[in-house]
N, C-alpha and C positions, 0 to 999 in steps of 0.2 A: 342501553346499544351495545353493550357484549353479548346479551340473549339474542337480538336481531342476529348477531354475524353468526350465532352457530344455529341457530333455527335455519338460518339462509343457507349454511353450509351444509348440513342434513338434509335438507331437502336437493341441494343441487347435486350431492353425491348418490341419494336415493335416483334421484331421477337420469343420469346417466347410466343406470345400471345397477347401481350399488358399487362399494368399494372392489368387489372379485371382478368388476370388469373393465377397471382402470389399470392401465398398464403402469403411466407416467402420469405424473402433475406437474405443469411450469406455471411462472407469474411472470405476463407480460405488466407494462403499463397500467391497462385499464383494464385487462382480459385473463382469465385462467384457461390455458389450455391442457384439456386433457388426450393423453393417446389413449385409445379403449381396445378391447379386445375385439368387442361386435356392435360397430357404429347403429346397427338398425333397432338396438331394444331402445336405443335412447326416447324419453319422453320429449318430445320437441315441445308442444304445446303446452306440458306442464313448467318445463323452463319456463319458455316466455312469460306466462303469467304470473313468473316470482315476483314479487314485489324486490325492486334492487338487480334485477337483470335487464340489461338495457337491450342487448339483442342477442342473438343465438346464430353461429357460424359453422356450418360442420364442410369438413373437405377432406380427403386424404386419409381416412381414418382418427382423424381429429375434431374433437368438438371444441369452439372455443365461446366460450361464454364472456361475454363484456358486462363488467361490473361497474367499471369508471373508478372513482378516485378514488373509494373504500376497497379496491381489489385485493389490497395489502391484507384487510383485516381478515375479510374471507379467506384468504389463502394461508392466514397462519389458525384460523381455526379449524378448517379443514386437516389439516396437518397434526393439528393438537387432538385431534377426535379421530383421525385414521390412521396420520403417520405414512400416508402415500410415496412413494419412490418418486424423488424428482426426478425430470426429464434427463437423460442422457444426450448429450450435446452430440450433434452429430458431425461435425465438422472437423478436422485436426486443430484449425485455428483455435475455435474453441476449446479441444483441449488441451491445446496449449497456453489457452488463457486461464485454465483450471491450474495446470501446472506454475503458471506465473500468478495467480491470485495473493499471494504472500508476497511475493515482492512488489504486487501492485499497492497491496495493502499498507508495507511500510516507505513505500516511496510517495504517497498519497498523504502517508502521516510525517513526514518530513518536509513535503513540497514547504508548509508555509513558513518554517524556519531556513529555510536555505542561505538563506542572506547573512543573518546572523552566524549562522553556523560558517559558512564562507567566512568570513572577518574576523572570526575567533580561530580557525584555523590558521589562516595567514598570521595574524599577529602571533600564535606560536612560533610557525616558521620563524618569523623575523628574530623574536626572541633567541630561538636556537642560533640563529647564525650570529647575531651580536653577541653573544656569551661564547661563543666558539671562536670568534677573533679577537676574545677579550677586551670588546667596547663596552662592556657592559659585566658589572661582578654580581653574580647569583645571589651573594650574600647580602648587595646593597637594597635599599630599600626601594627605590628604584626598579629595579627588577622583578621585586615580589610584589609591588603594588601592580605593574604592568603583566607579571605572571597572573593575578588574581582575574583580573580583565580577561585574559585569553583564556582563562582556563574555567572561568566560571559556567559558562553556557554547558561544556561538558560535563561538569562535575554534577550539575544541576540539570543535567538532559531529562530523565525521567518526569520531572516538573512541567517542562515544555511540553515534553512529548505526551503526558497525560491529557493537556489542552486539545494538541491535535487530533489526538487517536478519538477524543470524544467527539469532536465533530467530524471525522472520517466515519464512528459507527455512530453518528446522528442519533448523539445522546443529549437529552434537553437542558445538562447541565455540565459543563466541561469541569467546571472548578470542583467536583466531586474526585474523578480522576488526578488531576493536579494535587490534591492534598493526598491520593493514595501517592502519586510520585514522592511528594515531599516527605511521607512517611519514610520511603524506600531508603531516603537518603538522609534519613535524622540525624545529628551526629550520635544520638546515644546507641542505635544500632552498632556503629563501628567501635566504639566505648565498649561494647558488651562482646567483641569478637576478641579482644583483647584481654578480656578479664577472665575471671576465674572457671577451669572447664567443671562441670559436675559430673560428667560421665562421660563416657565414649562408645558411640554405636557402630557397634558392627567390628570390635576392635579385631586387631592382626588377620585384617580382611583389606583387600582392597579400596573398599569404601567405606572404612572407618572415618567417621567425623566425630569431633568434636563437639557436646552439647553446650553453651556457657549459658540458656535460659530454656523454660518452659513458658507455655501458655496454655492453662486449663488443662496443666498433665502432660502435654502433647509435647513432645522436642522438636526446637525451632534451629533448623540448622543454618547460621547465619553466613550470607556471602556478601560481597562486596558491590553494591548497585548503584554508586556512583558513574556515570557516563555509558549504564546499562540499557539497553533498547529491548529486548524481548521481554523482559519480568514487566514492564509498564504496560505496552502493547496488549499482552496476555489480560493483564488485569482488567485492561479499557473494555476490550473485546467481552469478556464474562461479565463486566461492570455494566455494560449496555444489555446485555440481555437481560441480567437481573433488574435492571432499570424500569424494562417493559412489564416485567410481572408485579413490580411492586407499584407502579403506577397505574394497573389495571384493579389491583385489590384495596389499597389504602385508598382509605375515606379521604375525600379533597379537603377537609379541615386540616389534615394531619400533611399531605403531600409537601406545603412547601417545606419541612424541617425533615419529616420522618422519611421521607426517601434517602434521602441523603445521610440521616442518621444510623441506617441498616444497612447500607451500602459501605459508607466506612466501618463499621462495625463487622462486616462480614471480608469485606475484601483485603484490606488489610492483613488480617491473620492468615487468611488463605493465601496470599501471595508469600507469604514470607513462610507456611505451613509445607505449599507446594513448591514453587519456583526455588527455595533457596536448596530442597535436599535434591532435586532432579537436577537441578543445574551443576552442584557440586559433584555427584555421582556420576554423571556423565561428562563431564571435566575430568575426573580421576581417571576412568575410563580411557579418554582420550590419550590420557598420558601414561597410563600403561601400555594400549597396543602401539602408541608410536616408537615407544623404547624398546617393545618386542619386535618389531617389523625390522626396526633399524640395525637389530643385532642379527636378524635375516638378512635382510639386503640395504644397505644404506641408502641406495639409489631410489630404491620403490620409497622408502621412509619418505626421501626428501622429496620426489614427486607427490605424494599425497599430501603431507605436511603444508607444501609450497602451493598444492591445488587449492585444498580447502581451508587454508589460514584463515582469510578474508570471512568465510562462513564462520570458521570459529569463533572469531573473534564478533561479529554478530549474535551469535547464540551467547555470548559469554565463557566458552569451551576453553577457549586459550589458557584459561586460568589454569588450568590442570596440566599447561608444559611448562610454565613457570618455575613449579619447583621439579621440574626435571632439569632444566635449563642449571637453575641455580645449586643444584645436588653435585652437576657434572663439574660445574665450574669450581664448586668445595672440594669434590673428590679427585676430579683429574688434572685441573687447573686451564680448563676448559671444555666448551662444551659444542660436542658436533651434530647434535640433533635437532633442537630448536632453530638454530641458527640457519636451517632448510628453508625458512618463511621469507629469507631475507629478499629474495627476489620480488615476492608478490608486489610489495608496494611501486616498484620500479614498474612493472608493470601494466600497473593501475595510472601512473601518470604518462606513460607512454600512450594509452587510449586516450586520454584526457586530451593531451597533446594534438592526437590526429583529429579527434572532433573539434578542437579549438580553432586547426588550421582549417576543416572541411565547412563548418557551419558559417553561418551569417546572421543566424539568430541571436541578436544582441542580449537578450535577458540567458540567453543558455553562455553565450561569450562571459557575461560579466558574472556565472559561477563557475565557469570553467578554469579561466584564468587563475583567480584566487588562489582553488582549488590545485591546478597545476603547480603551483608556488610551495603552498603548503605542504603538498605530496612529495616535495624535494628533500622537503626535511622530514617525513617516515608519518605527517598528519596526513593521513588518508581521509578520513572522513568524509570532508566536504567532497571530494570526488567521487566515493564509493556513494554516497545517501545524495548529491546534487546531480550527479553525471551521467556514470556508468549503470548503477542498480537500475534507474527509471527506463533504461536501454538495456532490457537485460543480456541482448545478446554482446554487447561490448561487455558487460561485467563476466561474460561467462571468458570473453576471449583472456581478461586478464586474471582470471583463474590458469588459464592456460599456459599464459605468460609466468606465471607465478609456477606452475608444477615444473616446467623446464627448469625455472633458473631452481629449484627446489633439488632437482635431479641434479643439476650441476656442481652447486655449491656441494654433496655427496662426493660426486666423482673427483672435483678439485681437492678434497679433502678441508676445504674452509673449516677454520674455527674460530670461536668469538671467544675470548679471555676475559670480557670485562664484560657485567652486565649495565647496561644501560644506553643509549645514544640512539638514534633511531635516523632512516634514512640517509643520506651521504654522512653524515655525523658519526655513522657505526664504522665507516669503516679504520680508524684506531683502533679499535677494538679486536680486528682482526691480527693486528703486531702480536707477536708471542714475545712477551716481557722480560722471561730466561734468557733468549737467544736474541731477542732483537730483531728477528727474523721478519721480513716487510711482504714475504711471499705471499702469505694470506690475505695482506690488504690490494696486493697488485689482484687475486683471484678473485677478492669480494668484488673490486671494481669489474673485472671482467664479468660477472655474474650479472652486476645491475645493469651492465651495458647491454649484455644480451637479452635482459628480459623486457629492459623498456623499449629494447628495437622490435622485438616480438609483440609486445603490446600496441606500438606503435605499428608496424606495417599491417598486423592483423585486422586492425580498427580503422585503417585510412581508407581502404576499397569500401568497406561494409556501410559508413556512414554517409547518408544523404536529406540533406534540410528538407522537411515536411513540404515546404512549397514548389522542393523541385521535383516531387515524385512525378512518375510518366502518366499521362492521362491514361495510358490503357490499363493502367491499374489502381484506378480510384475512381470516384465518382463526385462530383459537386454540387451539394444542393446551396439551393438558391433563397434569398429571403422573402418569404410570399407576402410580406408587411412592409412598410416604411415606419421607423420611430425608432425610440431612444432602445440600446440595449443591457438587457440585464443578466448578471449568471446566473446559470440556473441553480446554483448553490443559495443564489439570495431570494430564490422565489418562496414565499411563505408556503409551501405545501411539498410535503416530502414525496409523493406522490411522482413528482417531475424530476427528483433531483436523483433518480435510479439511471435515467437516460445521458444521452452527450447531447449537447445542442444549447440554444440560447432562450431566451425570452425576452419579446418585444412590445415595449409599450406603443401598440398602434397610432399613428397618426390618423387615419382614414378608417373605414369601415370595409375594406374590401380585402378577401384572400384569395391570392392568385396561387397558381401550382410553382411550386418550388423546382418539381421536376419533370419528366416524362415519365408515366407512369398507371395504373393502374388503381382505380379508387378500390379500396379494399372496405372501407365502411364508413359511413357517413353516420354520425351518431343522432338518434330518433329524435333531439331535439337540436340539430342542426347545429351546435356549438364545436363541434370538432369533428375532424377528417380524418382519416388513415390511409394513406397512401402507401403502393410498394410498387418499386421499381424494376425493371427487368433482371437486375442486379439481386432482388430480394434483399433491399434492403425499405426497412418497414419506417414509413415517417410519419411520426403524428403531429398535429396542429389543433393546439384546444384552445380556441379563444376565450381569453379572460379564466378567471378563477371563481369556483362555486357558482356557474352561471346554469349549472344543470336546472338548478331551480327555478329560472325562467321558463322552464316546459317550452322552449323554443321561440319565445313571445322575442320579437327582435331580431331573428336570423332567420336567413332563406339561403338554402340549399341551389345550385346551378347544376350541381350534377349527382348522381345516382351511384350505388353501389354498381361494381362491374364495368363502370365506364372507365375507356382510355382519356387519357389528359394530356394535355401537351406544356410545357414552361410556360410560364405567363400565363395560362388560360385561366378565366377566373371561377373559383371554386365556392365561396361562400360571399353572402353580402352578411352585414349585420349592423344595427344600428348601435352606433358608438356611446351615443350621448343617452339610450333608453338604456344602455349597460349602467351605466356612472349614476343615473338617478335612481336604478335599483340596489344601489350600493355598493355594486360588484366592482372585483377589480377586472381592468381590461387587460392586465398583464396577459401576454400569448405567449405559451412555450411552444418552440417549436425542436422537435428531436428525434434523433435517429433512437428507434426502442431495441431494437435487435442489435446494438454497438456491438455486443460480446462475441457477434459471428464473425467478426470481420478485425484485419492485423490493428487496424489502428484509425481511432476517429477522432476527430478534434476540432473543436470550432472558430470561430473569430473571436479575436481581441478586442473589436471595433467598438468604438461607444454607441454609435448610430449606425443604421443603415437604410437602403433604400431598397424598395423593392424590386428584386432582380439582382443583388449584389450577390456574393459568395458568403455564406455563411456555415457552412458544414463542411469538409472535407473528408469522405469515406476509404479507407484504402485497403483494397483485397489482398 
């Protein structure tokens, strides 16, 4: 099969004029989209005759070659052979999407665990409250057991994220990355960090790093991976790439254990050898830079630390500032540097409260309320990963609020005298124990109040429930069929998980137009249709799975390429019973193929729909 794709890829490149004629290449759901230097030299007839090519569309300097459900394999093979430049997206929206791709990935990975994240965060906040007011002794067994319940998710977060990251990166076995996550928090690693130092790398430099253990003669710089995020996401991303290679070359008889064996043997040492040193050195650099900037201008340093604090925590780089704080408290009796991050958590809960007030989305409210409560006590992970980060502009607002709060901390000369305490429980740490001067605590309260108000006021006018988006900036797509709804992620065909939409188990054999549009393409076998609206939203309706093998038997197209169609107009008739008799799934994906060109796209959460019901909304 791999040989087939290799030959098809070579023939396609050859007949579009060779690699030297190709400017860029993009992959859509069922087609390859070439931007060419000279469209005239394309060998149209040869391309149409290639086995595996369903259709050829040429327009506007582009050559679009419709492959069907195996387009991904052909695209990968072309890139493997020629490394053609991917298509640069033409709109500001897509550039924004590229910049937001990391945020989208992290948000998608956290989405399945938001419930337990919010619950754990709220329980940690409640425990802090109970101990602060002496209702519960921190040394008691009751507290310790409750703390285990509250902290277990955060401590073992790499294991949970290993599972969700594997699904996000479409790996075949999520237990592999869960095992990688488990290795990162394995107790022996932490014991190694406190053991004998073999030697120190880069002694007497900023990047001096103790080495406690070696792997095959290579130094391993250990860090604390508990509650970490980026290391397991990095490991899972690389593992997904490695898995694809291994599945291609390892014989089937060995795949059940061989792929996982190699991945664990490669990925765990690779993560420890790369992520540990990089994170350690970057965090040390952050700490040194912060001290340097603070000595030059405390307000600038406060602005930067407060503004970037949440990002530093996400990447684990805040550990470079912890030694700075401890050193200052030990030598000076107080810390004026790292304390500038104090306003960030309050800006965060201010934004969450604004969203909580504005939204009518029950699911979002169910996440935002406990996130707000736990955020008051300094536990902001539920707020970040559940509420603001998936809505990137609100995360940016919290960074702005944190930056202004940091500058205010420096301006008011707020100092922290005790290491420990978070959120509102950090107020007592601002009291000077030598003089009992409480002015620092009052100033800290002022900073937290201003940061909170900034986060709230900047977020309040920004939030708008998706269902309340004005019609002139959105387009609704109606259901072309009646039937049971299945989420795209549950469709047993990876091709359709790339878009945004739903799949429908149809009740009848009639496809209606979901929009006013132009027919961009009808599949040669009539089992699918591609529509383009006036706003250039591309909609794919694919009747059944693996129905191309029927070669059109049981399908009748009622429209042709180039036709203008109206909502509710009949597009295709198909014999539902014939599909079932042939052993084909009748599950019909309906999706927006070019969703990344738009500000947002979301699908219905209904369990069943009637023809003409709204199923997808595209926001421009």
